[in-house]
N, C-alpha and C positions, 0 to 999 in steps of 0.2 A: 249443571249436568253435563257429563262427558257423552259425546254421542259413541255409538258402537264402532264407528270407523276409527275414531281418534283412540279408543281403547285398544283395536286392533293393532293400531301402528305402534303404540306404547309397548305392548306385549312383544310385537316383532322386534323392536328395537333393542330391548333388554335381552331377549332371546338371542340376538346376534352378538351381543356385547358380553365383555368378562364381569359385568355388575351383577352380584349375587342379590342384592336388596335393593328396593327402589321404594319410594314414598313419594306422593303428590297430592297435594290439596288444593281445591279450587271451588269456588261458588258453594260452600258448604259441603262439597263432597271429598271424600279423602280415599285414595287408592294405595294399597300396598301390595308390591310384588316381591316375592321370595323365591329364588332358585335353589332348589335342593336335590342334587342329581338330576334324576328324570322327571321329578315332581315340580309343578309350578303351583303356587297358592296364589289366589286373586282375591282381595278382600275390599269391597267398597262399601263404605259407611256414609249415610246421609244424615244431615242434622234435621231431623224432621220425627214424627210420631210413629213412622214406620220402624219395624224392627230391624236391626243390621243385616245385610246380606253378605254372606259369606260362601264363596264356591271354591273348593279345591279341584284341580284339574290335573290327572295324571296323563304325561304324554311319552308313551314308550316308543312312538315312532321317531325317526330322526327327523331334524328341522329341515324343512323344505325351503330352498332358494328360489324364491319366485321369480327372479330376473333372469334365470338360465334355465337348461334342462334340468329336470327333476330326478332325483333318484327313485329308483323302482325296487329297492331292496325291502320295501315295507308294505307290499302288495296284499291286498285281503285275500281270504281264501276263495272268495266268490269269482275272482278272476284267475286263479291259478289253473282251473280246468281249460281256459280258453287261452288261445295265444294272444299276447297283449297286443292290443292296436297301437299303430304308431301315432304318438302325440308329442306335442311340445310343451304342454302345460297342464297342470292339475289345479283344478279348483277345490279348496280345502273349507273344510269347516271352521269358521271363526270362533266357535263356541260349543259348549256341551248342550245338547237339546234333541228335540223330535224333529225329524226333517219331513217336510210335507212337499210333495213334488207338483202340487197343484194349488191354485189360489182358494179353492174350496173343494169339498167332496163333490164327486160326481163331475166336476169340470176336467178339461183336458189339462195334462202336465205342462209346466212351463216349458220344459225342452225334454227331448228324446234323443237317441241315438241317431246321428245325421242332421240335427238342427243346426242353424246358422244363428251364431250369437254375436253380438257387439259388446264392446266394453261395460255398456251400462244394462245389458239385457239381464232380466232377473231370472235365475236358474232353478230357484227353490226358495222355501222358508223354513228357516230354522226357529221352533218354539222354545225359548227359555225363560223360565220363571213367568209364564203367562204372558210373555211378550212374543209378538210374532216378527223376526227379523228376516227381510228380504235379503237374500245373496245375491249378488251380482257376478257377472263372469268376469270382469276385469280384464279380459282379453277379447279380441275379435277373432273369430275362426269357427270350427265346425266341431260340435259334441261327437267324439269318437267312441266314448265308452261312458255309461252311467254305471257308477260303483255302488249306489245304495238304492233301496227300495222306499216307498212312500210309507210313512208311518215309523221308519228305523230310528233307533237312538243312535245318536253320532257324537264322537268325541271332539275335542278341539283338536284342530291339525289334521283331522281325517279326510283322506281324499273322498272327493263326491262325484266328480266328473273328470274326464281327460279331454282335452282340446287340443285340436290341430291348428295352429294359429296360421293366419293368412298373412 
């Protein structure tokens, strides 16, 4: 079975390429990716008694280059009221799901505005299909803006946090 990081990397590579359709099979799991305009379709099939899982993700926001400064022309309306904080990197959602800002109800959030993070720091959890996926910062720096609220439904590629790198 592919790990979420491996799946994210495959999606990123396909998104950045001119390939419109991709199929991969390993250890009884098969993944098919198809690009259709702004729509990405991800299908993962397992050879087991479990039903086939199919997820279709619409990504109306532009692709984000994680290696350089990010585009700000797709900001959410929650940030339109405030002047945008200076940032170098956006942490985006790798999947569709429900975002949780703390490890469990009643606990302190993983990060808040002003928190210092390292590359491996967990910044939130995204629940997708009853699996809780820890989202890591992937860069070292300071959280300058939190773009989502606890319990909010997030989309693939949606910006979650803005980071001023060190």
